[in-house]
Structures are given as C-alpha cells and as structure tokens.
N, C-alpha and C positions, 0 to 999 in steps of 0.2 A: 504494499500500499503506499502511495506516495505521501509525501508531508512538505508544507511549505518550509523554506528555509528562512533564517533571519536577514532582516534589512542589509546587515552588515555585510553578510556572504552575498548578497546580490550587489552590494556596491564592490565589492572585491572583483567579482567575476564579470560585471557589465558595466555599471553607470560610472564608476570611477577608474576603471582599467582604461589604460592608453596604450598604443603602439609606440615603441622606443626606436629610437636611433641613434643614441649615445647610452654607454654603459658604464656604470660604476666598477672599479678594478677590483671586484670580488668574483672568487671562483664559484662554480657550480660543480658539486661533488657528483662522482659517478653513483653513489647511493642515491642521490636524489634524481638521476635520471631515470634509475631503476624504479624508483617511487613514482615516479611521472608515468612511465609504461603501464605498471602495475596497476595505476588507476583508470588510465584511458581504456583500457583494455576490455574493461568490463561495459561499456557504452554500446548500443546496439548498431549491428550492421546487416545488409540482407543475407538472409540464410547462416547469419553468425561467420561469415567468409572472411571478414578479417583482411581485405587486401592491401592493406598499407603495410610498408616497409619504412623503417626510421633509421637514416643514417646520421648518428650523433658525431659532429666533428667537434672535435675538443682542443686538438694540439693546433699550433700555428701553421705545422707542416700541412695539414689535411686542409686548412682553410686555403692555404696557398694554391692548392690543387683546385680549388674552386675558383679562385680570383679570375681566370680569362674568361669564364662563362658569366660572370658580373657585370649587369649595367653599370656604367661609370659612378651613379649616384647612388649604388648599393654597395660600392667597395669598401670603404670606411667603417660603415655601420657593421659590415659583417666581420671585417679584419679585426675590429676590436671587442667583437661580442664574446663572451665567455664560452657560447655554444652555438653552432649553427647546424640546424636540423634539415637534412633534405628528407621531405616526406614525399615518399615515392609508392609506387604501386604495382603489384607482382601479378603478371599475366598469366602465370600459372597458379593461381591463389586455390583455384578448383581441386588442385592435388591435395589440398589440406581439409576439404569438406568431409571426406569419413570420419574424421576424427572430429571437425568443429560442428558437424551437423549429422549425428549418427542417425537421428531418428528418420532419416530418408537417404538410406545408402546408396541411391541411384542419383542422388542430386549432381554429383559432378558430371554425370554424363549430359546433362542439359548445357553445360558450358563446352564440353571438348571439341566439339565442331562447329562452335559458332561463334567465332572471333569478336563480331560486332557486339553481341551479348557480354563478352567476357570484358572488352573493352571500356563498353559504358558502366558495367557493374564496378568493374576495378577502380575507375577514374571518380564515379560518385561517391563510393563508400570510401576511398581513401581520402576524398575531400572531407567526408563527415568526420572522419578520423583524425585528421590534421586538425579541424576545428576541435574535437574532444581534446586532443593535445593542447590547445592553447587554453581552454577552459580549465583543464587538469594543472596545467602550470600556474594559472593565476592561482587557483586553490592551495597550491603549495609553497605560493610568496614568489614566485617568478613572474618576470615580465617578458613579454613577446614583442618580437618586430617580424610580422610574416611580409613576405613580398615575392613577388612573381616578375620582377626585371632581371632575367638572366635567359641563356641560350639553354634551353632543354637539352638539345642534341648534345652540346659539349659537356654537360652535367652527366648525362646518361655514357656518354663514351668514357669519360673519366673515372666514374664510380660503379657503374652497373653494366660495363659491356662484357664481353666473355672474356673469361680468364682472371676476371675480379672475385675478392671473396664473396662467398654466397650468404645469403639469410637463410639459418636453420636448415641448409640442404644436406641431404646424405652425401653429396660429393663436395668437395673442397671448394669448387669454383662453379660459375656460372656456366653452363653448357652453350649459352647464348645469351643475350641481352633481354630477358623477358621481364627485367625490372625497370620501371619507366619513372622518369621525375614528374611530380605534381606541382609542388610549391616548396619553397623554403622558408625557413622560420629561425630567426635569431632568438636565444634564450639568455637570459641572465637577470641582473638587478639593474633597473633603467637609472639614467641620471636625469632627477626630474628637472633640473635647471635647463635641461634643452627642449622641454615641451613649450609648443605653442597653444594658443587657447584652442579649446575644445572647439570640432567642428561641428556643424548642424546635423542633424538627422531628420528624415522625412516623418512627418507626422502619420497617425493611424489612416486617416481617410486619404492619404497621398500614396499609400503602400498596400492598404488592406482593403478586402470588401468583405461585407456579412451577406451570405446567400441563404 
C-alpha cells in the first residue's frame, strides 16, 4: 500500500532539486554508488526487464576517454564532476527475462526476432531507469547534472564496442556492440554558488488535460 511522503522529502526530490554544472571537491564513495543502484533497481520496468546499464566513470582517466565525445559546453562540468554515469541500454536485455520474469518463461521469445520492439522497449525503459537513478541519487543526498550534448557513436565505440568489458556477461567481453548510450549524468555534491535563478515550469492547464 502506498503512503504519502513528507513535504521535506518532496522538496529534496522535486521542488528544491536543481541541475548542477559545478561541483564541490567532495568524493562520492563506491559504497554510495552501490547504494544508489540497490535503490533504483526496485522501480518498475516493462516485464521487469531492467534494460539499463550504468557505467560509473570515477577516475580522471575514464572521464578523459569521454572527453572527445562531449559537446564543448559539457566538457568542464564533466571533467570536474566526482562521478559521471553513462546511462545505456542493452539490446540483449531479453536474455535475462527467464530470471527477471519467471512467471512467463516464453517472454524472451517475443523479443528475439523483433528488433524494433527490442529497441523501443530498451530505450524507453532505460530512460525510466535513468530518471529513477536521478531521484534515488537525490534521496541519498547527491546532486545531479543530466545531459544529452555528446556524440553517441563515439561513446558507444569507446565504452561499449566489441572487445570492451561486459556487464554481467558469462564471457569477459562484448561479442559485439549490443549496449548503446542513452544519456549521461554527472553526480556529486553541487556548488550552490553556481546556480542561476530557477527557471519557470508549465502550469497544469498548459501541459495536462482531464478527460
């Protein structure tokens, strides 16, 4: 049964949360990143498929590998962030469905020969999981800086091409590039002195209808 959370939590998650481009020199621990994933993984996805894959770039060297793919305005904010997350999606997510959706053993077969369904399901649900990650990060006291200004092909080639380390695969490396980048998000403790006044949002009657 659901229950309403306190206003202070809603402020943290939504009303007072901001997107940061500058960061305090405070590290984010590996334990916090484990806690982050262990929280976001419980949020819903289609058929419990969980197609998102998260590459947490923590070292200066790993972010330097990302630099050539970044739009100029996104370079400094990423190079100075404690952690940069590549939120990606696995086009072979359905191989995990026998474990993740055991009540329907044949679910994987719906995807095996339907690449359009695979692509749309993976992209849509990894976007959801990326948003869950942002909310979970805020709940754990982190600030976020999501962005889409980068060259997807360059990121995929550098981090997810054939021969790169695999996510939870039986084999050590990707047999081919079946993980694709969705978006990037910087994580850390934001520098509040860098914030501009909060931008406006659409009112209910500008974005919603009651039918």
